[in-house]
C-alpha positions as CSV (number, residue, x, y, z in Angstrom):
1,M,195.5,-17.8,185.3
2,K,192.5,-19.1,187.3
3,T,189.5,-19.0,185.1
4,N,187.0,-19.8,188.0
5,L,188.2,-16.2,189.9
6,R,185.4,-14.2,191.1
7,I,185.3,-10.5,191.3
8,G,183.1,-10.5,194.1
9,E,185.7,-12.8,196.4
10,V,188.5,-10.8,195.7
11,L,186.6,-7.5,196.6
12,M,185.4,-9.4,199.7
13,E,188.7,-10.3,200.8
14,R,190.1,-6.7,200.5
15,N,186.8,-5.8,202.8
16,Y,185.6,-3.1,200.0
17,I,182.4,-4.5,199.9
18,T,179.9,-6.6,202.0
19,Q,178.5,-10.3,201.2
20,E,174.9,-8.3,201.1
21,Q,176.3,-5.5,198.4
22,M,177.5,-8.6,196.7
23,E,174.1,-10.3,196.9
24,Q,172.6,-6.8,195.8
25,A,174.4,-6.9,192.6
26,L,174.0,-10.3,191.6
27,A,169.8,-9.5,192.0
28,Y,170.5,-6.1,189.6
29,Q,172.4,-8.5,187.1
30,K,169.3,-11.0,186.8
31,E,167.6,-7.7,185.4
32,H,170.6,-6.3,183.5
33,R,172.7,-9.7,181.8
34,E,174.3,-7.8,179.8
35,K,176.5,-6.0,182.3
36,R,179.1,-7.5,184.2
37,V,179.4,-7.9,187.8
38,G,182.1,-5.2,188.6
39,Q,180.6,-3.0,186.6
40,I,177.6,-3.1,188.1
41,L,179.3,-3.2,192.0
42,I,180.9,0.4,190.3
43,E,177.7,1.6,189.0
44,L,175.9,1.1,192.2
45,G,178.9,3.0,194.0
46,F,179.5,-0.1,196.2
47,V,183.1,0.5,195.1
48,T,185.4,2.8,193.2
49,E,187.2,1.6,189.9
50,T,190.4,2.2,190.8
51,Q,189.7,-0.3,193.9
52,V,188.2,-2.9,191.6
53,I,191.5,-2.5,189.7
54,E,194.2,-2.6,192.4
55,A,192.2,-5.6,193.7
56,L,192.4,-7.7,191.2
57,A,196.3,-6.8,190.1
58,A,197.0,-7.5,193.6
59,R,195.3,-11.0,193.3
60,L,195.9,-11.7,190.0
61,G,199.9,-10.3,189.9
62,L,199.2,-8.0,186.9
63,E,200.4,-4.9,186.1
64,I,198.6,-1.6,186.1
65,V,199.7,0.5,183.6
66,S,199.5,4.6,182.2
67,I,198.2,3.6,178.8
68,G,198.4,7.6,177.7
69,Q,202.4,7.3,178.4
70,M,203.3,3.6,176.8
71,Q,205.0,3.2,173.7
72,V,202.2,1.3,171.4
73,D,203.2,-0.6,168.9
74,L,200.7,0.1,165.6
75,T,201.9,-3.2,164.5
76,A,200.1,-4.9,167.5
77,V,196.9,-2.7,167.5
78,R,196.3,-4.0,163.7
79,M,196.1,-7.4,165.3
80,I,193.3,-6.9,166.5
81,P,189.9,-5.7,164.9
82,R,188.5,-2.3,165.8
83,E,184.9,-3.7,166.6
84,L,186.3,-6.4,168.8
85,A,188.4,-3.9,170.5
86,E,185.6,-1.7,171.1
87,K,183.0,-3.7,172.2
88,Q,185.5,-5.9,174.6
89,N,187.9,-2.9,175.7
90,L,191.1,-3.7,174.9
91,L,194.4,-2.9,172.9
92,A,197.3,-4.5,172.3
93,V,200.2,-2.0,172.9
94,G,202.9,-4.6,172.2
95,F,203.8,-8.3,169.9
96,A,207.3,-10.3,170.6
97,D,207.8,-13.9,170.3
98,K,204.6,-14.8,169.9
99,S,203.2,-13.0,172.6
100,L,201.0,-10.4,172.2
101,E,200.5,-7.7,175.1
102,V,196.9,-6.1,175.6
103,V,195.7,-3.4,178.1
104,T,192.3,-4.1,179.3
105,N,190.0,-3.4,182.5
106,D,188.5,-6.5,183.1
107,P,191.2,-9.2,183.3
108,L,188.1,-12.2,183.7
109,N,187.1,-11.6,180.3
110,Y,188.2,-14.8,179.4
111,F,186.2,-15.2,176.5
112,A,187.3,-12.0,174.8
113,F,190.9,-13.3,175.1
114,E,190.4,-16.4,174.2
115,E,189.0,-14.9,171.1
116,V,192.4,-12.5,170.4
117,R,194.5,-15.9,171.1
118,Q,192.7,-17.7,168.0
119,L,192.4,-14.8,166.0
120,T,195.9,-13.6,166.0
121,G,197.4,-17.1,167.5
122,C,199.3,-15.5,170.2
123,Q,199.8,-15.7,173.7
124,V,197.9,-13.2,175.7
125,V,199.6,-11.1,178.1
126,I,197.8,-9.3,180.4
127,R,198.2,-5.2,181.5
128,L,195.1,-3.6,183.8
129,S,193.9,0.2,183.3
130,E,191.5,2.3,183.9
131,M,188.5,2.4,181.4
132,G,188.6,6.0,180.6
133,P,191.8,6.3,179.5
134,L,191.9,2.8,177.9
135,Q,188.9,3.7,175.8
136,S,190.5,7.2,174.8
137,A,193.7,5.2,173.5
138,I,191.4,3.1,171.7
139,R,189.9,5.3,169.6
140,Y,193.0,7.5,169.0
141,Y,195.2,4.6,167.9
142,Y,192.5,2.8,165.7
143,A,191.9,6.3,164.3
144,E,195.8,6.5,163.7
145,V,196.0,2.6,161.7
146,G,192.8,3.3,160.0
147,A,194.0,6.3,158.4
148,Q,197.6,5.1,157.6
149,Q,195.7,2.2,156.0
150,A,193.3,4.0,153.8
151,A,196.3,6.3,152.8
152,Q,198.5,3.1,152.0
153,T,195.8,1.5,150.3
154,A,195.1,5.0,148.2
155,N,198.2,5.0,147.1
156,E,199.1,1.4,145.9
157,D,195.2,1.7,144.4
158,F,195.9,4.7,142.6
159,A,199.6,4.1,141.5
160,E,198.7,2.7,137.9
161,R,195.4,3.7,137.5
162,N,193.7,6.4,135.5
163,V,193.1,9.5,137.7
164,E,190.0,11.2,135.5
165,M,188.1,7.5,136.2
166,L,188.8,7.5,139.2
167,Q,187.4,10.8,139.8
168,V,184.2,9.7,138.6
169,E,184.3,6.1,139.8
170,E,185.7,6.7,143.4
171,S,184.9,10.4,144.2
172,E,181.1,10.5,143.1
173,S,180.0,6.7,144.3
174,G,180.0,7.2,147.9
175,D,180.8,3.9,148.7
176,P,182.3,3.8,152.2
177,E,184.5,0.8,151.1
178,A,186.1,2.9,148.0
179,P,189.2,3.9,148.8
180,I,188.9,7.6,148.4
181,V,185.8,7.6,150.4
182,K,187.7,5.6,152.8
183,L,190.9,7.8,152.7
184,L,189.0,11.1,153.2
185,N,186.7,9.5,156.5
186,S,189.6,8.0,158.1
187,L,191.4,11.5,157.9
188,L,188.7,13.3,159.4
189,D,188.2,10.6,162.0
190,R,191.9,11.2,163.1
191,A,191.7,14.8,162.9
192,I,188.3,14.8,165.3
193,S,190.0,12.3,167.5
194,T,193.2,14.0,168.4
195,G,191.5,17.4,168.6
196,A,192.9,19.0,165.3
197,S,191.1,21.8,164.4
198,D,192.4,22.2,160.7
199,V,193.4,19.6,157.9
200,H,195.6,21.0,155.2
201,I,195.6,19.0,151.9
202,E,198.9,20.6,150.1
203,P,199.8,19.1,146.4
204,F,203.3,19.5,145.4
205,E,205.4,18.5,142.2
206,G,205.8,14.8,143.2
207,S,203.4,14.2,146.2
208,T,200.8,15.6,148.3
209,R,201.2,16.8,151.7
210,V,198.6,15.8,154.6
211,R,199.3,18.4,157.8
212,M,197.0,19.2,160.7
213,R,196.9,21.8,163.5
214,I,197.1,20.7,166.9
215,D,196.4,23.0,169.6
216,G,197.5,25.9,167.3
217,T,200.5,24.4,165.7
218,I,200.9,22.6,162.4
219,V,202.2,19.0,162.2
220,D,203.3,16.3,159.4
221,Y,200.9,13.7,159.0
222,V,200.9,11.9,155.9
223,T,202.2,11.9,152.6
224,L,200.2,11.0,149.1
225,Q,200.9,9.8,145.9
226,R,200.5,12.5,143.5
227,S,198.0,10.3,141.5
228,V,195.8,10.3,144.6
229,H,195.2,13.9,144.9
230,Q,192.6,14.8,142.5
231,P,190.3,12.4,143.5
232,L,190.8,13.1,147.1
233,I,190.0,17.0,146.0
234,A,186.5,15.8,143.7
235,R,185.6,14.0,146.9
236,I,186.0,16.9,149.0
237,K,184.0,18.9,146.6
238,I,181.2,16.6,145.9
239,M,180.7,16.8,150.1
240,A,180.9,20.5,150.5
241,N,178.4,20.9,147.0
242,L,181.1,22.5,145.0
243,D,181.7,22.7,141.3
244,I,184.0,19.5,140.6
245,A,184.8,20.9,137.1
246,E,186.2,24.5,138.5
247,R,189.6,24.0,138.9
248,R,191.5,27.6,138.2
249,L,189.2,29.5,141.0
250,P,188.8,29.6,144.6
251,Q,186.1,28.1,146.1
252,D,184.2,27.6,149.5
253,G,181.6,25.2,151.1
254,H,181.0,23.5,153.9
255,F,179.6,20.0,154.9
256,R,178.9,18.0,157.9
257,I,180.0,14.1,159.3
258,R,178.6,12.0,161.7
259,V,181.4,10.8,164.4
260,R,179.0,9.2,166.8
261,Q,175.4,8.0,167.2
262,S,174.0,11.6,167.6
263,E,177.0,13.7,167.3
264,Y,177.7,15.5,164.2
265,V,180.7,18.0,163.3
266,N,180.5,20.9,160.8
267,I,183.3,20.8,158.3
268,R,184.5,24.1,156.6
269,V,186.0,23.2,153.1
270,S,188.7,26.2,151.6
271,L,189.8,25.6,148.2
272,L,192.8,27.5,146.4
273,P,194.5,26.7,143.3
274,T,198.3,26.4,143.3
275,V,201.0,25.8,140.7
276,F,200.7,22.1,140.9
277,G,197.1,22.4,142.0
278,E,194.0,23.1,144.1
279,K,195.2,23.0,147.8
280,A,192.2,22.1,150.7
281,V,192.0,23.5,154.4
282,L,188.8,21.7,156.2
283,R,188.7,23.5,159.0
284,I,186.8,21.1,161.8
285,L,184.2,23.4,163.7
286,A,183.6,21.5,166.8
287,T,181.1,23.1,168.5
288,A,181.3,21.3,171.9
289,G,185.1,22.2,172.6
290,Q,186.5,22.3,175.9
291,V,186.8,26.3,177.0
292,D,188.7,27.1,180.5
293,H,186.1,29.1,182.9
294,A,183.5,28.9,179.9
295,S,180.4,30.3,182.5
296,H,183.2,33.6,182.3
297,F,183.4,33.6,178.3
298,G,187.0,31.8,178.7
299,M,188.2,34.7,180.6
300,D,190.1,34.3,184.5
301,D,188.0,36.2,187.4
302,E,189.5,39.7,187.1
303,S,189.2,40.0,183.0
304,Y,185.4,38.7,183.6
305,A,185.0,41.3,186.3
306,R,186.1,44.0,184.0
307,F,183.9,42.9,180.8
308,L,181.0,42.0,181.8
309,P,179.8,45.4,182.7
310,M,180.9,46.5,178.9
311,L,178.0,43.8,177.8
312,N,175.6,45.8,179.9
313,S,176.6,49.3,178.0
314,P,172.8,50.2,176.3
315,N,175.1,51.3,173.4
316,G,178.8,51.5,171.9
317,I,181.8,49.3,170.2
318,I,183.4,46.8,171.7
319,Y,186.3,45.5,169.8
320,I,188.0,41.8,170.4
321,T,191.3,42.1,169.2
322,G,194.0,39.7,168.3
323,P,195.6,37.8,165.4
324,T,194.2,34.7,163.2
325,G,193.6,31.8,165.3
326,S,193.8,33.8,168.9
327,G,189.8,32.8,169.7
328,K,188.1,36.1,169.0
329,S,184.9,34.2,167.5
330,T,184.8,31.9,170.6
331,T,184.3,34.9,172.7
332,L,182.1,37.0,170.6
333,Y,179.9,33.6,170.4
334,M,179.7,33.1,173.9
335,A,179.5,36.9,174.7
336,L,176.4,36.9,172.0
337,E,174.4,33.9,173.7
338,Y,175.1,35.7,177.4
339,L,173.1,38.8,175.3
340,S,170.7,36.5,173.4
341,H,168.7,35.4,177.4
342,R,167.7,39.0,177.4
343,Q,164.4,40.4,175.5
344,V,166.1,42.2,172.5
345,N,166.7,41.6,168.7
346,I,170.4,40.6,168.0
347,S,171.6,40.1,164.4
348,T,175.4,39.2,162.9
349,V,177.0,39.7,159.3
350,E,179.9,37.6,159.6
351,D,182.3,35.2,157.1
352,P,181.8,32.8,157.5
353,V,179.1,31.7,160.5
354,E,181.1,29.4,162.2
355,K,178.3,28.4,165.3
356,N,174.6,28.9,164.7
357,V,173.4,30.5,168.2
358,P,169.9,30.1,168.6
359,S,167.5,33.4,169.2
360,I,170.2,35.0,166.9
361,N,169.8,36.4,163.4
362,Q,173.1,35.6,161.8
363,T,174.0,36.9,158.0
364,Q,176.5,34.9,156.1
365,V,178.2,37.2,153.6
366,N,178.7,36.3,150.1
367,P,181.0,38.7,148.1
368,V,179.8,37.3,144.8
369,A,176.1,37.8,144.7
370,G,177.5,41.8,146.2
371,L,176.5,40.6,149.9
372,T,179.3,42.1,151.7
373,F,180.4,43.4,155.3
374,E,179.3,47.0,154.5
375,S,176.1,46.1,152.2
376,G,174.7,43.6,155.0
377,L,175.6,46.0,158.1
378,R,173.9,48.6,156.3
379,A,170.8,46.6,155.6
380,L,170.8,44.9,159.2
381,L,170.6,48.7,160.5
382,R,167.1,48.4,159.0
383,Q,165.6,45.3,160.6
384,D,165.4,47.5,163.9
385,P,168.4,45.9,166.0
386,D,169.8,46.5,169.3
387,I,172.4,44.6,169.3
388,I,175.2,43.8,166.1
389,M,177.7,41.7,165.9
390,V,179.9,42.2,162.7
391,G,182.5,39.5,162.6
392,E,185.3,41.4,161.3
393,T,185.9,44.9,160.7
394,R,187.9,44.9,157.5
395,D,187.6,48.6,156.2
396,G,187.3,51.7,156.4
397,E,183.7,51.7,155.2
398,T,182.8,49.3,157.9
399,A,184.3,50.7,160.4
400,G,182.4,54.1,159.7
401,I,178.9,52.2,159.5
402,S,179.6,50.6,162.8
403,V,181.0,53.9,164.4
404,R,177.6,55.5,163.6
405,A,175.2,52.6,164.6
406,A,177.1,52.9,167.9
407,I,176.3,56.5,168.4
408,T,172.5,56.0,167.2
409,G,172.2,53.8,170.3
410,H,173.4,50.3,169.3
411,L,175.6,48.0,171.0
412,V,178.1,46.6,168.2
413,L,180.7,44.0,169.0
414,S,183.2,43.0,166.3
415,T,186.9,41.9,165.7
416,L,190.2,43.8,164.7
417,H,193.6,42.5,163.9
418,T,195.7,44.5,166.3
419,N,198.8,43.6,168.5
420,D,197.2,45.0,171.3
421,A,194.0,46.7,173.2
422,V,195.3,50.2,173.0
423,S,196.4,49.8,169.5
424,S,193.0,49.2,168.1
425,I,192.2,53.2,168.7
426,V,195.0,54.0,166.1
427,R,194.2,51.1,163.7
428,L,190.2,53.2,163.8
429,A,192.1,56.6,162.9
430,D,194.2,54.6,160.1
431,M,191.1,53.6,158.6
432,G,189.9,56.8,158.5
433,I,187.7,57.5,161.6
434,D,187.7,60.7,163.3
435,H,189.2,60.9,166.8
436,Y,186.0,62.3,168.6
437,L,183.6,59.5,166.5
438,I,186.1,56.9,167.9
439,A,186.2,58.5,171.3
440,N,182.5,58.5,171.6
441,S,181.4,55.3,170.5
442,L,184.0,53.3,172.1
443,V,183.3,51.1,175.6
444,G,186.1,48.8,175.8
445,L,188.7,46.9,174.0
446,V,189.8,43.2,175.0
447,A,193.0,42.0,173.1
448,Q,193.2,38.0,173.6
449,R,195.7,35.3,172.6
450,L,195.9,31.6,173.1
451,M,198.5,29.9,174.8
452,R,198.7,26.0,175.0
453,K,198.8,24.0,178.1
454,V,201.0,21.5,179.7
455,C,199.8,18.4,179.3
456,P,198.7,17.0,182.4
457,H,199.0,13.5,181.5
458,C,203.1,14.0,180.9
459,G,203.5,17.4,183.1
460,R,206.7,17.4,185.0
461,E,208.5,20.0,187.6
462,V,211.9,20.8,185.9
463,A,214.2,23.4,186.8
464,V,214.6,26.8,185.2
465,T,217.4,27.2,183.1
466,P,219.3,30.7,183.5
467,Q,217.8,32.1,180.6
468,E,214.4,31.0,181.8
469,Q,215.2,33.0,184.9
470,A,216.0,35.9,183.4
471,L,212.4,36.0,181.5
472,L,210.8,35.0,184.4
473,G,212.3,36.5,187.3
474,K,214.5,35.0,190.4
475,D,211.5,34.1,192.2
476,I,210.4,31.1,189.7
477,T,212.9,28.5,190.2
478,T,210.7,25.8,189.0
479,I,208.5,25.5,185.8
480,K,205.9,22.8,184.7
481,R,206.7,21.2,181.3
482,G,205.4,17.9,179.2
483,T,207.5,15.2,178.6
484,G,205.2,14.2,175.6
485,C,202.7,11.4,175.4
486,T,199.3,9.7,173.6
487,H,197.3,11.9,175.2
488,C,199.0,15.0,173.7
489,N,200.6,13.4,170.6
490,G,203.6,13.7,172.1
491,T,204.1,17.3,172.1
492,G,203.8,18.0,175.6
493,Y,200.6,20.3,175.3
494,R,197.2,19.5,175.6
495,G,194.5,22.1,175.3
496,R,194.8,25.8,175.5
497,I,193.6,28.8,177.5
498,A,192.8,32.1,176.7
499,V,194.7,35.3,178.2
500,H,192.8,39.1,178.3
501,E,194.5,42.5,178.2
502,I,191.1,44.7,178.9
503,V,190.9,48.8,178.3
504,T,187.5,50.2,179.5
505,I,186.7,53.4,177.9
506,D,186.4,56.1,180.9
507,R,185.8,59.7,180.4
508,N,189.4,60.5,180.9
509,I,190.1,58.0,177.9
510,R,187.7,59.3,175.7
511,R,189.4,63.1,176.4
512,M,192.5,61.5,175.6
513,I,191.6,59.9,172.3
514,S,189.6,63.1,171.7
515,R,192.8,65.4,171.3
516,G,194.9,62.6,170.0
517,A,197.1,61.3,172.4
518,E,199.9,59.0,172.0
519,T,198.9,55.0,172.7
520,E,201.7,55.0,175.5
521,E,200.1,57.9,177.2
522,I,196.2,55.8,177.4
523,E,198.3,53.0,178.1
524,A,199.6,54.0,181.0
525,Y,196.9,55.6,182.5
526,A,195.1,52.3,181.8
527,R,197.7,50.8,184.3
528,E,197.7,53.5,186.9
529,Q,194.1,54.1,187.4
530,Q,192.2,51.1,185.6
531,G,195.1,48.3,186.9
532,M,195.2,46.9,183.4
533,R,197.5,44.0,183.1
534,S,199.3,43.1,179.9
535,L,199.5,39.9,178.1
536,K,202.7,39.1,178.8
537,E,201.9,39.8,182.7
538,K,198.9,37.2,182.6
539,G,201.1,35.0,181.0
540,L,204.1,35.1,183.2
541,E,201.1,34.3,186.0
542,L,199.9,31.5,184.0
543,V,203.8,30.0,183.6
544,K,204.5,30.2,187.5
545,Q,200.8,28.3,187.8
546,G,202.5,25.8,186.2
547,V,199.5,25.8,183.4
548,T,201.7,26.9,180.6
549,T,205.4,26.9,179.7
550,P,208.2,29.8,178.8
551,E,208.2,29.2,175.0
552,E,204.4,30.0,175.2
553,L,205.1,32.9,176.9
554,L,207.4,34.1,174.6
555,R,205.1,33.6,171.7
556,I,202.9,35.9,173.0
557,A,205.5,38.2,174.9
558,Y,206.7,39.1,171.3
559,Y,203.3,40.9,170.3
560,A,202.6,42.4,174.1
């Protein structure tokens, strides 16, 4: 490879830039010496990153790779220190016969390659990738390597040492290099880098299993020595300010960790005694998660047009329903943020408070101290509220207070665990609420589910099977399905999208509820007169559009 090649010459040869533009870039570099010429040309808008990569690949005879779909050898990744990889934007992906395959976005960074060569003693083979996918891969693979290395070190280090001593030594020290501290930090780093929502640390007779929930599906991650378990739980308790000595009762807490310079993530901790020790579930409360249709509360245009008038009601109850993990709280928080811009007093009773919303008074339920949903809601009604959010309607007492609050002039938002929208009416009646109170208090019912989306990086059109065609209909001959890549952790899915089934409580439905009509009658009316579309119909539309798969449709259609 020529070591005196200049990026400007290559780009001018292909007529991507002019001599004048090159001179401007060089003049700019004199004031910003830390930046390379190629980077400056892109920042000034003279060329795109794709043009630079293609020009260099053609001139140097190098291959451009899609790093997200490559099979990366973790042994190769470990050969280059993380600090060097992040500083120079390069990732080792393969190793064979004293040859190290390295992906970079700058093949002219000769000093970095020489440093890698001296460090590893290997000949460096260069592949090219754009910056965005490369940086994502660097974060992902070094989080993976770090967590595995920390688990291995902890397993080896703790195998023959005194657990009680370790609990004091390692867990309380806070030393970032202590094996137990490093292990917890690495597990959280890996969970955050892969978009996991929960980390499960589960004790069994001979080992401890760590699993992570990613896009709603729980996956095995690593197995730890049994002797590691108690020090790891002790470290979690210290972080969450819990009682280390208490091992017989459940405990709940939370802590914050810094993931980047100014970005913090809240971690909610739940500890539960099991026969082999305490199980810990760490929920990652990422406040900056990506939500499809965020300006529409995560809803498509049709659902948003039906939901928005409900929020403009002066009083009444809006229930958002669905099983645990269906995104109900996220939808509620987005609605509260919208309502908080008005000149109103908004108060909530929640368990737990998952997100702090400006201009809203949020109360955390504390049953140990006697602060339940019921007592909190009673006290809240004396605080002159306009809008109330009850995190979950769990019993008849809470439901009864909510209904009376709605009838006396408050707008109430809450959640229920029901299979579809209309079933909420039956659920409230089962709780002991009279039909006339249900009819006069309800404004609307929203059933919600989350469906995993096909990974955009590895999704491919494939022909439907006869069984799938029977489910989807004869007009659908192809669907989109992910093959699995690093972007989606090999699952074929990346991210989730919400689907909604919405029923507006109008005058006719109020009459039906008051006389105790069957749910089928109310549902038929909502379909015919309001144009309500079921969760199954909404999911089927997303399969047709290639957003999700028949398997995801079956998962929500079971309930629908």
